Residue, then its C-alpha position, 0 to 999 in steps of 0.5 A: m862526718f860527711k854521710q854522702l857518697i864519694y863520687s870518685m877519686l880521679v887520677f889525672s896524667l897531665v905533666m904530673g899526677v893530680s886527683f880530684s874527688a867531690l863528696g855529694h848525694g848519690e847519682g840519679a838514674t839517666l840511663l833513658e834508652d833502657v826502657n824496660k827498666d831491666g837494667i840493660v839496653n837491648i833489643q827488647d828496648l828496640v822493640l818497645v820503641s818500635a811498637a810505639f813509633g809514631q805515637p806521643g810520648d806518655r811522661t807519666a809512664e813507667q816505661n816511656p819509649d820517648v827516649n830523648r823526651d821531645g814528645i813523639v817517638n820516632v826515628l831519633d828514639l830508635v838511633r839513641v836505643s841502638n846506639s846504647f846497646g849494651q849499656t847497663e844502669v848503675n844508678d837508682s832515681s827511684t822513690y824507694h832510693d829516696i826513701q832509703d836515702y832520706i828516711f832509712d839512712k838517716s834515721c833507721a840504718n845504724s849500728t845499734c838499730h836496723a843494721a848489722p851487727a844489731n839488725a833489731g826485729n831481725l830487720n836490716l834497712t841498709y841499702g839493697t837490703s831494706y826492700y827484701d827485708l820490708v816487703g811482703r815480710v811478716p813482723q817479728n811483733p807477735s800482736a802485729a803478726a797475729a793480726g795478719m800484718k806485713l812490714v810493708d803490704p803493697e797497696n795496702p798502707d794501713n795493713s803495713f807494720l812500718l807505717t804503723k811504727l813510724m806513725g805511733p802504734e796504738s796498742p802497747d803491744q805493738g811497741a814504741r814508736m820509731p825511730f826509737l829514742s831519736g825523735v819523730l819523723h817529718d809528717g811529709k816523710i810519713d805521707a810519702i811512705r804511705t803514698w809509696i806503699e799505696a802505689g804498690a811499693p815499687q822497687t823502681g821508678k818514681v811514684a806520683g805525688i811525692g815531693d823532695l824528701g831532701v828538704l824536709r827536716d825532722p822536727d827534733e833534728v839538730f844541726e851541729p856547727p862544723a869545726p873551721p879548718p886548723p890555723g894556717e890551712g883555711y878560713q871559714l865563712h858563715l851565713p848566720p841563722f835566718k827564719i822560713e816560715p810555714g808554707t813558704e820559701r825564701e831566698v836570701y843573700y848575706s855579704t861577708q868576708i874571709k877574715d884572718e884569726n884576728g878578725n881582719p880581712v884577708e887582703e892578699d890573694i888566696f888560692i883554695n883547692r878544698v871547700e867544704i859546705f854544710y847546712p841543715s836539710g831544708s835547702h834548695h841550694f847554696i851558692v858562694y859568690r864574690l862581688t866584683e869591683e863594679g858590684l861593690a861600687n853599684g852598692v849591691q851588698d847593701r841593697g834589698i836589706i829585709p829587718g826580721i829574717g835573721v834569728n839574731s836581729e843584728d844580722q843584716f839579710r837581703e831577701l831575693d825580690t822575684d818581681d824585681p831580682q835585678v835589685l840584688g845585682n846582675f850575674g857576671v857583672d856585679r857578682l861571680f860564682v865561686v862554688g855551690t851545692q844542693t847537698d847539705e853536706t858536700m866537699y870539693a877537692f881540686p886536683e893536686g897543684v890546682g888552685l882557684r884563685l880568690p882576690g884579696d879584701t873581696v866581699y862574698d855574697l852567701n846565697s841560700h834558698y830554703i823551702n818550708l812549702l810542706g812544714d808546719e812550723t818555722l825552719v831556721g836556715e844556717t850555712y858553714v862553709n870551710i875554704y882550705t888553701i894552698p901556698e901560691e908557689e904550689v900552684k901550677y894550674e889555675a882553676v876557672e869556674i864555668f857558669v853558663s845559664n840559657r834564659a831563653i825559656n819559654v814552655p806554653p802549658g800542655t807542651t814540652r820545649v827544648a832550650k839549646l845553648t853553646w858556650y865557645v871556648e874562643d869566647e871564654l879565652e877572650r872574656r877571661g884574658h887567657d892566652p888565645d891559643t890555650e887550651l881548656f881542661v875541663f875536670l867537672l861539670t853538672s847542671h841545674m834545673h827546676r821541677h819541671g825539668e825532665l832532662f839535661e844533656i850536655f855534649q862535647k861541641s866538636t865530637g857530639e860526645l855526651l858528657h852529662r846527662s841528668i833527669a833528676y832536677d833536684d839531684a843532678p849528678i856530678d860528672l868528673f872526667n878521667p882524663v880530663l876533657q881537653l878543649d882547644s880554642d876551636d871547640g865548645i860545650h852544647f847543652q840542652c834542657t827539656h822543660a814539660n809544662y803539664d800542670t800550669n796554666e801559664p807559660l814556664i819562663f826563666g826565673l828564680t823561684s821554684e816554680d820558674e825554670m832554669c837551664i844552667i851548667f856549671g863546673y870548673y876547668y884549669i889551665p896553666t898559671e903562665r897562660a891564665g888571664s891576669i884577672i880571672r873574672 
């Protein structure tokens, strides 16, 4: 089952009722104008910005009045706060939220343990309740209570019974190690809880020194392959198991085709309107590309094959060479984006009557990037993709992918820089072969950066309206538009990324590893089928 949050179910009113839903990870907090983190933008935030006027921004501060993250507090920050008066924060990108999402929700908060109706040990670890049930509370265990322990004792992890239970109590009077009968947690998760408690167990804000908990797989975690779509409703793609050794990261490409029930490649064009993606924890991203005729002619699918990567020696993987990434082909020429995710259980369902055309007899490149830098055992990566189709006669609008990358990133050590780029509708219409006066209906936008990314913003070119904002490089929100965003041929989308380089001695530049940087928008728009280019490329 999908366990992540449903972002939204939107109902549009263009010609017919259409809806869109996406399933993915919870959005990260993005209300930067709420300087004092009290949940609302008001005069108190304006006072904090005014008091710091002219000072450099403090990127490590809990309250950072450098709202636009350009390195200095100035009139631009005052304007942003003023324009945001009355806005409230409804999202949470705190360390506590990450612990909730990747530890408590995954391993503790279920109906037979620490959630209703059981609430074992009088402890409910569901979101919104767990913090108050843990912090400063006396444990029910008599031995721990007699020793003066708290479930979570801020700034004192050694006196925190939660940590003792996760590590394994030395005294039999303190019960069994948790999670009970379901395997132990990854050491990195236990270390994260220790670091959080040492920092005072804050309910809000990020705690330094804690990595991405979403890529840590517990030792006994078992990945259950999903069932394929029922016959006649779609197809399943599979990236087979491959190895990621301890202390490494690995990005692979695996070529495959969509095949029918007889194992033959599907030769006719198909239209998809729903995609489900499943993989075990540990992945930084997963992308489905389709290879173009030029890419196939260039032999991209045969380049860079490395033996020994697959669990099954018969499976052929190509591994990204960061010193020569062009070996695996050029994006936009040899390969085109179809769908992608940074979440291990994701579903995209397009609006009713909207289909994404996939040309027949196509070779697909399944791209998976796994990180095992904190692990001490070999990880096994794997991905299943369920593709659901609709008949061509039901397609009234063709969906088209947006995938735009700004590679002009150069951030010297000790500085913060902003990379900016604009995507023009006029250029898109010409490149795709659409009618030149066609409007584009954008229904989804999101972004992608790496760990030095501090702020990603997307604006409508004509109005300057903010369409998307992310301060969580590893968990960017997916923005769905209701009503859909209509862009005419004179309009476009402007986006900018802020990168901070304070922990390296080399300039940050565009690159494909987790230590390089990126500035990418992706999403989808749709247009009436009769106005779409004859070749969607």
